[in-house]
PQR file with spaces between the fields and no chain letter, atoms N, CA, C, O and H, PARSE charges and radii, in Angstrom:
ATOM       1  N    MET     1       8.032  -34.813   70.256 -0.4000 1.5000
ATOM       2  CA   MET     1       6.773  -33.780   69.767 -0.0000 2.0000
ATOM       3  C    MET     1       6.635  -32.916   70.912  0.5500 1.7000
ATOM       4  O    MET     1       6.686  -33.248   72.096 -0.5500 1.4000
ATOM       5  N    PHE     2       6.441  -31.685   70.387 -0.4000 1.5000
ATOM       6  CA   PHE     2       6.099  -30.703   71.459 -0.0000 2.0000
ATOM       7  C    PHE     2       4.620  -30.320   71.153  0.5500 1.7000
ATOM       8  O    PHE     2       4.280  -29.768   70.106 -0.5500 1.4000
ATOM       9  H    PHE     2       6.400  -31.415   69.425  0.4000 1.0000
ATOM      10  N    CYS     3       3.811  -30.649   72.115 -0.4000 1.5000
ATOM      11  CA   CYS     3       2.372  -30.276   72.227 -0.0000 2.0000
ATOM      12  C    CYS     3       1.989  -28.782   72.105  0.5500 1.7000
ATOM      13  O    CYS     3       0.982  -28.354   71.541 -0.5500 1.4000
ATOM      14  H    CYS     3       4.087  -31.097   72.965  0.4000 1.0000
ATOM      15  N    ASP     4       2.855  -28.126   72.660 -0.4000 1.5000
ATOM      16  CA   ASP     4       2.414  -26.707   72.891 -0.0000 2.0000
ATOM      17  C    ASP     4       3.416  -25.724   71.952  0.5500 1.7000
ATOM      18  O    ASP     4       3.348  -24.496   71.987 -0.5500 1.4000
ATOM      19  H    ASP     4       3.673  -28.474   73.118  0.4000 1.0000
ATOM      20  N    GLY     5       4.333  -26.464   71.129 -0.4000 1.5000
ATOM      21  CA   GLY     5       5.262  -25.689   70.189 -0.0000 2.0000
ATOM      22  C    GLY     5       6.622  -25.620   70.837  0.5500 1.7000
ATOM      23  O    GLY     5       6.765  -26.006   71.997 -0.5500 1.4000
ATOM      24  H    GLY     5       4.388  -27.462   71.101  0.4000 1.0000
ATOM      25  N    TYR     6       7.599  -25.154   70.150 -0.4000 1.5000
ATOM      26  CA   TYR     6       8.966  -25.177   70.730 -0.0000 2.0000
ATOM      27  C    TYR     6       9.105  -24.001   71.915  0.5500 1.7000
ATOM      28  O    TYR     6       9.604  -24.139   73.032 -0.5500 1.4000
ATOM      29  H    TYR     6       7.483  -24.840   69.208  0.4000 1.0000
ATOM      30  N    ILE     7       8.529  -22.845   71.344 -0.4000 1.5000
ATOM      31  CA   ILE     7       8.788  -21.500   72.271 -0.0000 2.0000
ATOM      32  C    ILE     7       7.947  -21.961   73.565  0.5500 1.7000
ATOM      33  O    ILE     7       8.669  -22.031   74.560 -0.5500 1.4000
ATOM      34  H    ILE     7       8.124  -22.734   70.437  0.4000 1.0000
ATOM      35  N    ASP     8       6.739  -22.258   73.774 -0.4000 1.5000
ATOM      36  CA   ASP     8       6.050  -22.505   74.974 -0.0000 2.0000
ATOM      37  C    ASP     8       6.745  -23.691   75.687  0.5500 1.7000
ATOM      38  O    ASP     8       6.857  -23.700   76.913 -0.5500 1.4000
ATOM      39  H    ASP     8       6.152  -22.202   72.966  0.4000 1.0000
ATOM      40  N    THR     9       7.171  -24.609   74.968 -0.4000 1.5000
ATOM      41  CA   THR     9       7.841  -25.866   75.804 -0.0000 2.0000
ATOM      42  C    THR     9       9.177  -25.307   76.380  0.5500 1.7000
ATOM      43  O    THR     9       9.551  -25.793   77.448 -0.5500 1.4000
ATOM      44  H    THR     9       7.080  -24.602   73.972  0.4000 1.0000
ATOM      45  N    PHE    10       9.976  -24.294   75.766 -0.4000 1.5000
ATOM      46  CA   PHE    10      11.282  -23.800   76.141 -0.0000 2.0000
ATOM      47  C    PHE    10      10.721  -23.043   77.371  0.5500 1.7000
ATOM      48  O    PHE    10      11.278  -23.306   78.437 -0.5500 1.4000
ATOM      49  H    PHE    10       9.672  -23.899   74.899  0.4000 1.0000
ATOM      50  N    ILE    11       9.706  -22.145   77.395 -0.4000 1.5000
ATOM      51  CA   ILE    11       9.397  -21.274   78.552 -0.0000 2.0000
ATOM      52  C    ILE    11       9.088  -22.236   79.630  0.5500 1.7000
ATOM      53  O    ILE    11       9.590  -22.061   80.740 -0.5500 1.4000
ATOM      54  H    ILE    11       9.253  -21.932   76.530  0.4000 1.0000
ATOM      55  N    SER    12       8.331  -23.205   79.406 -0.4000 1.5000
ATOM      56  CA   SER    12       7.766  -23.982   80.781 -0.0000 2.0000
ATOM      57  C    SER    12       8.991  -24.758   81.169  0.5500 1.7000
ATOM      58  O    SER    12       9.042  -25.054   82.363 -0.5500 1.4000
ATOM      59  H    SER    12       7.923  -23.348   78.504  0.4000 1.0000
ATOM      60  N    ALA    13      10.063  -25.179   80.353 -0.4000 1.5000
ATOM      61  CA   ALA    13      11.140  -26.008   81.029 -0.0000 2.0000
ATOM      62  C    ALA    13      12.106  -24.874   81.797  0.5500 1.7000
ATOM      63  O    ALA    13      12.706  -25.200   82.821 -0.5500 1.4000
ATOM      64  H    ALA    13      10.021  -24.939   79.383  0.4000 1.0000
ATOM      65  N    PHE    14      12.213  -23.627   81.287 -0.4000 1.5000
ATOM      66  CA   PHE    14      12.831  -22.690   81.956 -0.0000 2.0000
ATOM      67  C    PHE    14      12.270  -22.385   83.350  0.5500 1.7000
ATOM      68  O    PHE    14      13.022  -22.376   84.324 -0.5500 1.4000
ATOM      69  H    PHE    14      11.725  -23.362   80.455  0.4000 1.0000
ATOM      70  N    LYS    15      10.838  -22.111   83.468 -0.4000 1.5000
ATOM      71  CA   LYS    15      10.073  -21.828   84.606 -0.0000 2.0000
ATOM      72  C    LYS    15      10.500  -23.009   85.521  0.5500 1.7000
ATOM      73  O    LYS    15      10.797  -22.728   86.682 -0.5500 1.4000
ATOM      74  H    LYS    15      10.227  -22.119   82.676  0.4000 1.0000
ATOM      75  N    THR    16      10.558  -24.278   85.122 -0.4000 1.5000
ATOM      76  CA   THR    16      10.668  -25.417   85.821 -0.0000 2.0000
ATOM      77  C    THR    16      11.930  -25.522   86.596  0.5500 1.7000
ATOM      78  O    THR    16      12.088  -25.919   87.751 -0.5500 1.4000
ATOM      79  H    THR    16      10.317  -24.506   84.178  0.4000 1.0000
ATOM      80  N    LEU    17      12.965  -25.003   85.566 -0.4000 1.5000
ATOM      81  CA   LEU    17      14.457  -24.835   86.171 -0.0000 2.0000
ATOM      82  C    LEU    17      14.629  -23.900   87.125  0.5500 1.7000
ATOM      83  O    LEU    17      15.401  -24.021   88.076 -0.5500 1.4000
ATOM      84  H    LEU    17      12.837  -24.681   84.629  0.4000 1.0000
ATOM      85  N    LEU    18      13.823  -22.819   86.869 -0.4000 1.5000
ATOM      86  CA   LEU    18      13.958  -21.780   88.247 -0.0000 2.0000
ATOM      87  C    LEU    18      13.455  -22.278   89.390  0.5500 1.7000
ATOM      88  O    LEU    18      13.864  -21.821   90.457 -0.5500 1.4000
ATOM      89  H    LEU    18      13.196  -22.721   86.096  0.4000 1.0000
ATOM      90  N    CYS    19      12.531  -23.246   89.366 -0.4000 1.5000
ATOM      91  CA   CYS    19      11.909  -23.662   90.637 -0.0000 2.0000
ATOM      92  C    CYS    19      12.917  -24.484   91.378  0.5500 1.7000
ATOM      93  O    CYS    19      12.677  -24.633   92.576 -0.5500 1.4000
ATOM      94  H    CYS    19      12.198  -23.618   88.499  0.4000 1.0000
ATOM      95  N    PHE    20      14.196  -25.148   90.814 -0.4000 1.5000
ATOM      96  CA   PHE    20      14.775  -26.247   91.429 -0.0000 2.0000
ATOM      97  C    PHE    20      16.025  -25.837   91.430  0.5500 1.7000
ATOM      98  O    PHE    20      16.763  -26.425   92.221 -0.5500 1.4000
ATOM      99  H    PHE    20      14.390  -25.027   89.840  0.4000 1.0000
ATOM     100  N    PHE    21      16.556  -24.880   90.684 -0.4000 1.5000
ATOM     101  CA   PHE    21      18.162  -24.702   90.282 -0.0000 2.0000
ATOM     102  C    PHE    21      18.678  -23.479   91.581  0.5500 1.7000
ATOM     103  O    PHE    21      18.410  -22.286   91.443 -0.5500 1.4000
ATOM     104  H    PHE    21      15.957  -24.402   90.041  0.4000 1.0000
ATOM     105  N    GLY    22      19.345  -23.951   92.657 -0.4000 1.5000
ATOM     106  CA   GLY    22      19.687  -23.049   93.458 -0.0000 2.0000
ATOM     107  C    GLY    22      20.120  -23.808   94.638  0.5500 1.7000
ATOM     108  O    GLY    22      19.826  -24.998   94.748 -0.5500 1.4000
ATOM     109  H    GLY    22      19.563  -24.920   92.769  0.4000 1.0000
ATOM     110  N    GLY    23      20.864  -23.126   95.604 -0.4000 1.5000
ATOM     111  CA   GLY    23      21.128  -23.751   96.820 -0.0000 2.0000
ATOM     112  C    GLY    23      21.993  -25.159   96.551  0.5500 1.7000
ATOM     113  O    GLY    23      21.633  -26.177   97.142 -0.5500 1.4000
ATOM     114  H    GLY    23      21.103  -22.159   95.514  0.4000 1.0000
ATOM     115  N    LEU    24      22.886  -25.186   95.845 -0.4000 1.5000
ATOM     116  CA   LEU    24      23.564  -26.423   95.212 -0.0000 2.0000
ATOM     117  C    LEU    24      24.857  -26.798   96.121  0.5500 1.7000
ATOM     118  O    LEU    24      25.441  -27.845   95.842 -0.5500 1.4000
ATOM     119  H    LEU    24      23.178  -24.359   95.365  0.4000 1.0000
ATOM     120  N    THR    25      25.252  -26.139   97.007 -0.4000 1.5000
ATOM     121  CA   THR    25      26.224  -26.580   97.869 -0.0000 2.0000
ATOM     122  C    THR    25      25.923  -26.427   99.427  0.5500 1.7000
ATOM     123  O    THR    25      24.958  -25.769   99.815 -0.5500 1.4000
ATOM     124  H    THR    25      24.777  -25.288   97.233  0.4000 1.0000
ATOM     125  N    THR    26      26.759  -27.039  100.261 -0.4000 1.5000
ATOM     126  CA   THR    26      26.713  -26.999  101.455 -0.0000 2.0000
ATOM     127  C    THR    26      27.416  -25.555  102.311  0.5500 1.7000
ATOM     128  O    THR    26      27.330  -25.318  103.515 -0.5500 1.4000
ATOM     129  H    THR    26      27.543  -27.574   99.947  0.4000 1.0000
ATOM     130  N    ASN    27      28.012  -24.846  101.400 -0.4000 1.5000
ATOM     131  CA   ASN    27      28.698  -23.829  101.755 -0.0000 2.0000
ATOM     132  C    ASN    27      27.594  -22.592  101.705  0.5500 1.7000
ATOM     133  O    ASN    27      26.957  -22.305  100.692 -0.5500 1.4000
ATOM     134  H    ASN    27      28.081  -25.039  100.421  0.4000 1.0000
ATOM     135  N    PRO    28      27.480  -21.907  102.989 -0.5600 1.5000
ATOM     136  CA   PRO    28      26.598  -20.795  103.107  0.2800 2.0000
ATOM     137  C    PRO    28      27.085  -19.477  102.433  0.5500 1.7000
ATOM     138  O    PRO    28      26.305  -18.550  102.211 -0.5500 1.4000
ATOM     139  N    ASP    29      28.346  -19.436  102.132 -0.4000 1.5000
ATOM     140  CA   ASP    29      28.846  -18.117  101.443 -0.0000 2.0000
ATOM     141  C    ASP    29      29.286  -18.500  100.072  0.5500 1.7000
ATOM     142  O    ASP    29      30.270  -18.040   99.492 -0.5500 1.4000
ATOM     143  H    ASP    29      28.979  -20.189  102.312  0.4000 1.0000
ATOM     144  N    GLY    30      28.402  -19.444   99.587 -0.4000 1.5000
ATOM     145  CA   GLY    30      28.789  -19.862   98.132 -0.0000 2.0000
ATOM     146  C    GLY    30      28.473  -19.011   96.913  0.5500 1.7000
ATOM     147  O    GLY    30      28.930  -19.257   95.797 -0.5500 1.4000
ATOM     148  H    GLY    30      27.603  -19.817  100.058  0.4000 1.0000
ATOM     149  N    GLY    31      27.610  -17.928   97.210 -0.4000 1.5000
ATOM     150  CA   GLY    31      27.196  -16.878   96.375 -0.0000 2.0000
ATOM     151  C    GLY    31      25.659  -17.124   96.268  0.5500 1.7000
ATOM     152  O    GLY    31      24.986  -17.929   96.912 -0.5500 1.4000
ATOM     153  H    GLY    31      27.238  -17.728   98.116  0.4000 1.0000
ATOM     154  N    PRO    32      25.203  -16.118   95.169 -0.5600 1.5000
ATOM     155  CA   PRO    32      23.703  -16.014   95.232  0.2800 2.0000
ATOM     156  C    PRO    32      23.080  -17.198   94.698  0.5500 1.7000
ATOM     157  O    PRO    32      21.912  -17.453   94.992 -0.5500 1.4000
ATOM     158  N    ILE    33      23.879  -18.081   93.799 -0.4000 1.5000
ATOM     159  CA   ILE    33      23.264  -19.290   93.333 -0.0000 2.0000
ATOM     160  C    ILE    33      23.416  -20.660   93.824  0.5500 1.7000
ATOM     161  O    ILE    33      22.594  -21.567   93.957 -0.5500 1.4000
ATOM     162  H    ILE    33      24.827  -17.873   93.560  0.4000 1.0000
ATOM     163  N    THR    34      24.925  -20.572   94.108 -0.4000 1.5000
ATOM     164  CA   THR    34      25.497  -22.025   94.749 -0.0000 2.0000
ATOM     165  C    THR    34      25.634  -21.996   96.020  0.5500 1.7000
ATOM     166  O    THR    34      26.244  -22.992   96.409 -0.5500 1.4000
ATOM     167  H    THR    34      25.593  -19.835   94.000  0.4000 1.0000
ATOM     168  N    GLY    35      25.221  -21.024   97.159 -0.4000 1.5000
ATOM     169  CA   GLY    35      25.320  -21.131   98.449 -0.0000 2.0000
ATOM     170  C    GLY    35      24.023  -22.026   98.809  0.5500 1.7000
ATOM     171  O    GLY    35      23.072  -22.304   98.080 -0.5500 1.4000
ATOM     172  H    GLY    35      24.725  -20.215   96.844  0.4000 1.0000
ATOM     173  N    SER    36      24.261  -22.387  100.118 -0.4000 1.5000
ATOM     174  CA   SER    36      23.262  -23.274  100.662 -0.0000 2.0000
ATOM     175  C    SER    36      21.934  -22.680  101.187  0.5500 1.7000
ATOM     176  O    SER    36      21.485  -22.865  102.318 -0.5500 1.4000
ATOM     177  H    SER    36      25.034  -22.161  100.711  0.4000 1.0000
ATOM     178  N    HIS    37      21.447  -22.044  100.344 -0.4000 1.5000
ATOM     179  CA   HIS    37      20.089  -21.090  100.721 -0.0000 2.0000
ATOM     180  C    HIS    37      19.190  -21.209   99.742  0.5500 1.7000
ATOM     181  O    HIS    37      19.554  -21.643   98.649 -0.5500 1.4000
ATOM     182  H    HIS    37      21.812  -21.894   99.425  0.4000 1.0000
ATOM     183  N    VAL    38      17.888  -20.846   99.970 -0.4000 1.5000
ATOM     184  CA   VAL    38      17.090  -20.726   98.587 -0.0000 2.0000
ATOM     185  C    VAL    38      17.183  -19.143   98.293  0.5500 1.7000
ATOM     186  O    VAL    38      16.921  -18.215   99.058 -0.5500 1.4000
ATOM     187  H    VAL    38      17.593  -20.493  100.858  0.4000 1.0000
ATOM     188  N    PRO    39      17.640  -19.110   96.940 -0.5600 1.5000
ATOM     189  CA   PRO    39      17.682  -17.829   96.394  0.2800 2.0000
ATOM     190  C    PRO    39      16.313  -17.027   96.061  0.5500 1.7000
ATOM     191  O    PRO    39      15.334  -17.614   95.601 -0.5500 1.4000
ATOM     192  N    PRO    40      16.326  -15.818   96.296 -0.5600 1.5000
ATOM     193  CA   PRO    40      15.007  -15.097   95.987  0.2800 2.0000
ATOM     194  C    PRO    40      14.272  -15.583   94.770  0.5500 1.7000
ATOM     195  O    PRO    40      13.098  -15.944   94.848 -0.5500 1.4000
ATOM     196  N    TYR    41      15.016  -15.597   93.541 -0.4000 1.5000
ATOM     197  CA   TYR    41      14.332  -16.109   92.423 -0.0000 2.0000
ATOM     198  C    TYR    41      13.888  -17.301   92.584  0.5500 1.7000
ATOM     199  O    TYR    41      12.838  -17.474   91.966 -0.5500 1.4000
ATOM     200  H    TYR    41      15.970  -15.304   93.478  0.4000 1.0000
ATOM     201  N    MET    42      14.290  -18.302   93.223 -0.4000 1.5000
ATOM     202  CA   MET    42      13.838  -19.551   93.458 -0.0000 2.0000
ATOM     203  C    MET    42      12.666  -19.650   94.367  0.5500 1.7000
ATOM     204  O    MET    42      11.905  -20.588   94.126 -0.5500 1.4000
ATOM     205  H    MET    42      15.144  -18.162   93.725  0.4000 1.0000
ATOM     206  N    ALA    43      12.387  -18.919   95.301 -0.4000 1.5000
ATOM     207  CA   ALA    43      11.254  -18.762   96.150 -0.0000 2.0000
ATOM     208  C    ALA    43      10.121  -18.044   95.233  0.5500 1.7000
ATOM     209  O    ALA    43       8.984  -18.503   95.124 -0.5500 1.4000
ATOM     210  H    ALA    43      13.005  -18.157   95.496  0.4000 1.0000
ATOM     211  N    LYS    44      10.475  -17.107   94.721 -0.4000 1.5000
ATOM     212  CA   LYS    44       9.509  -16.257   93.825 -0.0000 2.0000
ATOM     213  C    LYS    44       8.749  -17.123   92.758  0.5500 1.7000
ATOM     214  O    LYS    44       7.524  -17.088   92.634 -0.5500 1.4000
ATOM     215  H    LYS    44      11.398  -16.734   94.809  0.4000 1.0000
ATOM     216  N    ALA    45       9.638  -17.951   91.952 -0.4000 1.5000
ATOM     217  CA   ALA    45       9.286  -19.009   91.025 -0.0000 2.0000
ATOM     218  C    ALA    45       8.316  -20.007   91.705  0.5500 1.7000
ATOM     219  O    ALA    45       7.208  -20.161   91.191 -0.5500 1.4000
ATOM     220  H    ALA    45      10.632  -17.979   92.053  0.4000 1.0000
ATOM     221  N    ASN    46       8.640  -20.680   92.797 -0.4000 1.5000
ATOM     222  CA   ASN    46       7.768  -21.715   93.445 -0.0000 2.0000
ATOM     223  C    ASN    46       6.371  -21.136   93.848  0.5500 1.7000
ATOM     224  O    ASN    46       5.347  -21.809   93.736 -0.5500 1.4000
ATOM     225  H    ASN    46       9.540  -20.554   93.215  0.4000 1.0000
ATOM     226  N    ILE    47       6.382  -19.831   94.332 -0.4000 1.5000
ATOM     227  CA   ILE    47       5.070  -19.106   94.760 -0.0000 2.0000
ATOM     228  C    ILE    47       4.233  -18.743   93.580  0.5500 1.7000
ATOM     229  O    ILE    47       3.007  -18.835   93.642 -0.5500 1.4000
ATOM     230  H    ILE    47       7.214  -19.284   94.423  0.4000 1.0000
ATOM     231  N    GLU    48       4.994  -18.237   92.254 -0.4000 1.5000
ATOM     232  CA   GLU    48       4.176  -18.224   91.228 -0.0000 2.0000
ATOM     233  C    GLU    48       3.699  -19.496   90.571  0.5500 1.7000
ATOM     234  O    GLU    48       2.700  -19.388   89.860 -0.5500 1.4000
ATOM     235  H    GLU    48       5.990  -18.162   92.203  0.4000 1.0000
ATOM     236  N    PHE    49       4.274  -20.721   90.701 -0.4000 1.5000
ATOM     237  CA   PHE    49       3.808  -21.975   90.264 -0.0000 2.0000
ATOM     238  C    PHE    49       2.516  -22.380   91.087  0.5500 1.7000
ATOM     239  O    PHE    49       1.481  -22.840   90.605 -0.5500 1.4000
ATOM     240  H    PHE    49       5.086  -20.809   91.279  0.4000 1.0000
ATOM     241  N    MET    50       2.769  -22.128   92.391 -0.4000 1.5000
ATOM     242  CA   MET    50       1.556  -22.392   93.336 -0.0000 2.0000
ATOM     243  C    MET    50       0.265  -21.660   92.974  0.5500 1.7000
ATOM     244  O    MET    50      -0.851  -22.177   92.933 -0.5500 1.4000
ATOM     245  H    MET    50       3.610  -21.755   92.783  0.4000 1.0000
ATOM     246  N    THR    51       0.547  -20.484   92.738 -0.4000 1.5000
ATOM     247  CA   THR    51      -0.641  -19.498   92.274 -0.0000 2.0000
ATOM     248  C    THR    51      -1.259  -19.908   90.868  0.5500 1.7000
ATOM     249  O    THR    51      -2.466  -19.948   90.628 -0.5500 1.4000
ATOM     250  H    THR    51       1.454  -20.065   92.772  0.4000 1.0000
ATOM     251  N    GLU    52      -0.224  -20.208   89.971 -0.4000 1.5000
ATOM     252  CA   GLU    52      -0.737  -20.582   88.635 -0.0000 2.0000
ATOM     253  C    GLU    52      -1.250  -21.653   88.344  0.5500 1.7000
ATOM     254  O    GLU    52      -2.378  -21.720   87.855 -0.5500 1.4000
ATOM     255  H    GLU    52       0.756  -20.175   90.166  0.4000 1.0000
ATOM     256  N    ALA    53      -0.447  -22.767   88.615 -0.4000 1.5000
ATOM     257  CA   ALA    53      -0.871  -24.204   88.548 -0.0000 2.0000
ATOM     258  C    ALA    53      -1.836  -24.808   89.550  0.5500 1.7000
ATOM     259  O    ALA    53      -2.718  -25.582   89.179 -0.5500 1.4000
ATOM     260  H    ALA    53       0.469  -22.713   89.012  0.4000 1.0000
ATOM     261  N    MET    54      -1.668  -24.442   90.876 -0.4000 1.5000
ATOM     262  CA   MET    54      -2.678  -25.163   91.713 -0.0000 2.0000
ATOM     263  C    MET    54      -3.692  -24.197   92.118  0.5500 1.7000
ATOM     264  O    MET    54      -4.677  -24.623   92.720 -0.5500 1.4000
ATOM     265  H    MET    54      -0.952  -23.813   91.178  0.4000 1.0000
ATOM     266  N    GLY    55      -3.569  -22.826   91.841 -0.4000 1.5000
ATOM     267  CA   GLY    55      -4.712  -21.957   92.406 -0.0000 2.0000
ATOM     268  C    GLY    55      -4.597  -21.451   93.713  0.5500 1.7000
ATOM     269  O    GLY    55      -5.520  -20.789   94.188 -0.5500 1.4000
ATOM     270  H    GLY    55      -2.768  -22.481   91.352  0.4000 1.0000
ATOM     271  N    TYR    56      -3.431  -21.717   94.439 -0.4000 1.5000
ATOM     272  CA   TYR    56      -3.300  -21.440   95.698 -0.0000 2.0000
ATOM     273  C    TYR    56      -2.685  -20.289   95.987  0.5500 1.7000
ATOM     274  O    TYR    56      -1.592  -20.116   95.448 -0.5500 1.4000
ATOM     275  H    TYR    56      -2.681  -22.254   94.053  0.4000 1.0000
ATOM     276  N    THR    57      -3.127  -19.398   96.743 -0.4000 1.5000
ATOM     277  CA   THR    57      -2.080  -17.997   97.100 -0.0000 2.0000
ATOM     278  C    THR    57      -1.709  -18.057   98.141  0.5500 1.7000
ATOM     279  O    THR    57      -2.554  -18.096   99.034 -0.5500 1.4000
ATOM     280  H    THR    57      -4.015  -19.538   97.181  0.4000 1.0000
ATOM     281  N    MET    58      -0.344  -18.090   98.473 -0.4000 1.5000
ATOM     282  CA   MET    58       0.327  -18.221   99.839 -0.0000 2.0000
ATOM     283  C    MET    58       0.478  -16.886  100.295  0.5500 1.7000
ATOM     284  O    MET    58       0.890  -15.991   99.558 -0.5500 1.4000
ATOM     285  H    MET    58       0.343  -18.058   97.747  0.4000 1.0000
ATOM     286  N    GLU    59       0.145  -16.709  101.536 -0.4000 1.5000
ATOM     287  CA   GLU    59       0.253  -15.489  102.435 -0.0000 2.0000
ATOM     288  C    GLU    59       1.408  -15.305  103.002  0.5500 1.7000
ATOM     289  O    GLU    59       1.864  -16.302  103.562 -0.5500 1.4000
ATOM     290  H    GLU    59      -0.191  -17.436  102.135  0.4000 1.0000
ATOM     291  N    GLU    60       2.104  -14.238  103.044 -0.4000 1.5000
ATOM     292  CA   GLU    60       3.418  -14.137  103.655 -0.0000 2.0000
ATOM     293  C    GLU    60       3.174  -14.197  105.285  0.5500 1.7000
ATOM     294  O    GLU    60       2.189  -13.637  105.766 -0.5500 1.4000
ATOM     295  H    GLU    60       1.734  -13.428  102.589  0.4000 1.0000
ATOM     296  N    ARG    61       4.043  -14.845  106.041 -0.4000 1.5000
ATOM     297  CA   ARG    61       3.913  -14.888  107.563 -0.0000 2.0000
ATOM     298  C    ARG    61       5.102  -14.340  108.164  0.5500 1.7000
ATOM     299  O    ARG    61       6.224  -14.380  107.657 -0.5500 1.4000
ATOM     300  H    ARG    61       4.844  -15.300  105.650  0.4000 1.0000
ATOM     301  N    PRO    62       4.763  -13.767  109.394 -0.5600 1.5000
ATOM     302  CA   PRO    62       6.131  -13.111  109.988  0.2800 2.0000
ATOM     303  C    PRO    62       6.961  -14.361  110.472  0.5500 1.7000
ATOM     304  O    PRO    62       6.421  -15.439  110.721 -0.5500 1.4000
ATOM     305  N    VAL    63       8.159  -14.162  110.574 -0.4000 1.5000
ATOM     306  CA   VAL    63       9.074  -14.952  110.980 -0.0000 2.0000
ATOM     307  C    VAL    63       9.488  -14.926  112.128  0.5500 1.7000
ATOM     308  O    VAL    63      10.106  -13.903  112.423 -0.5500 1.4000
ATOM     309  H    VAL    63       8.599  -13.287  110.372  0.4000 1.0000
ATOM     310  N    GLU    64       9.337  -15.962  113.185 -0.4000 1.5000
ATOM     311  CA   GLU    64       9.351  -16.098  114.370 -0.0000 2.0000
ATOM     312  C    GLU    64      10.499  -16.830  115.012  0.5500 1.7000
ATOM     313  O    GLU    64      10.572  -17.988  114.602 -0.5500 1.4000
ATOM     314  H    GLU    64       8.835  -16.794  112.946  0.4000 1.0000
ATOM     315  N    VAL    65      11.470  -16.484  115.949 -0.4000 1.5000
ATOM     316  CA   VAL    65      12.622  -17.189  116.489 -0.0000 2.0000
ATOM     317  C    VAL    65      12.012  -18.322  117.685  0.5500 1.7000
ATOM     318  O    VAL    65      11.305  -17.934  118.615 -0.5500 1.4000
ATOM     319  H    VAL    65      11.410  -15.543  116.282  0.4000 1.0000
ATOM     320  N    VAL    66      12.316  -19.439  117.540 -0.4000 1.5000
ATOM     321  CA   VAL    66      11.684  -20.350  118.543 -0.0000 2.0000
ATOM     322  C    VAL    66      13.118  -20.983  119.109  0.5500 1.7000
ATOM     323  O    VAL    66      13.993  -21.412  118.357 -0.5500 1.4000
ATOM     324  H    VAL    66      12.890  -19.754  116.785  0.4000 1.0000
ATOM     325  N    ASP    67      13.191  -20.971  120.259 -0.4000 1.5000
ATOM     326  CA   ASP    67      14.353  -21.525  121.075 -0.0000 2.0000
ATOM     327  C    ASP    67      13.845  -23.020  121.470  0.5500 1.7000
ATOM     328  O    ASP    67      12.896  -23.208  122.230 -0.5500 1.4000
ATOM     329  H    ASP    67      12.480  -20.622  120.870  0.4000 1.0000
ATOM     330  N    LEU    68      14.575  -24.030  120.875 -0.4000 1.5000
ATOM     331  CA   LEU    68      14.302  -25.425  121.277 -0.0000 2.0000
ATOM     332  C    LEU    68      15.406  -25.997  121.964  0.5500 1.7000
ATOM     333  O    LEU    68      16.534  -25.654  121.611 -0.5500 1.4000
ATOM     334  H    LEU    68      15.347  -23.878  120.257  0.4000 1.0000
ATOM     335  N    ASP    69      15.243  -26.944  123.036 -0.4000 1.5000
ATOM     336  CA   ASP    69      16.100  -27.646  123.726 -0.0000 2.0000
ATOM     337  C    ASP    69      16.692  -28.528  122.805  0.5500 1.7000
ATOM     338  O    ASP    69      15.875  -29.156  122.132 -0.5500 1.4000
ATOM     339  H    ASP    69      14.327  -27.223  123.324  0.4000 1.0000
ATOM     340  N    PRO    70      17.742  -28.729  122.608 -0.5600 1.5000
ATOM     341  CA   PRO    70      18.438  -29.695  121.505  0.2800 2.0000
ATOM     342  C    PRO    70      18.136  -31.015  122.176  0.5500 1.7000
ATOM     343  O    PRO    70      18.248  -31.955  121.389 -0.5500 1.4000
ATOM     344  N    SER    71      17.731  -31.410  123.592 -0.4000 1.5000
ATOM     345  CA   SER    71      17.863  -32.887  123.921 -0.0000 2.0000
ATOM     346  C    SER    71      16.211  -33.115  123.418  0.5500 1.7000
ATOM     347  O    SER    71      16.027  -34.320  123.251 -0.5500 1.4000
ATOM     348  H    SER    71      17.639  -30.646  124.231  0.4000 1.0000
ATOM     349  N    LEU    72      15.086  -32.385  123.159 -0.4000 1.5000
ATOM     350  CA   LEU    72      13.907  -32.515  122.600 -0.0000 2.0000
ATOM     351  C    LEU    72      13.931  -32.930  121.051  0.5500 1.7000
ATOM     352  O    LEU    72      13.016  -33.576  120.542 -0.5500 1.4000
ATOM     353  H    LEU    72      15.236  -31.406  123.295  0.4000 1.0000
ATOM     354  N    VAL    73      14.988  -32.527  120.398 -0.4000 1.5000
ATOM     355  CA   VAL    73      15.101  -32.988  118.905 -0.0000 2.0000
ATOM     356  C    VAL    73      15.420  -34.212  118.724  0.5500 1.7000
ATOM     357  O    VAL    73      15.531  -34.659  117.582 -0.5500 1.4000
ATOM     358  H    VAL    73      15.732  -32.002  120.812  0.4000 1.0000
């Protein structure tokens, strides 16, 4: 049974797939979908989910490089 109908269920399943499908290998040069990184569409889908479903708006923060001593990790 589909509570919201076939079309809305398909759209919801597709949006969920976008949140998790990406970064599928350990090779950083594997391509835009299969490389070992978060693709831009995946990051965008997760931010949209947080805004729509959770009501939380994430703010972009500057990226800072932190040098850590490997012996402290």
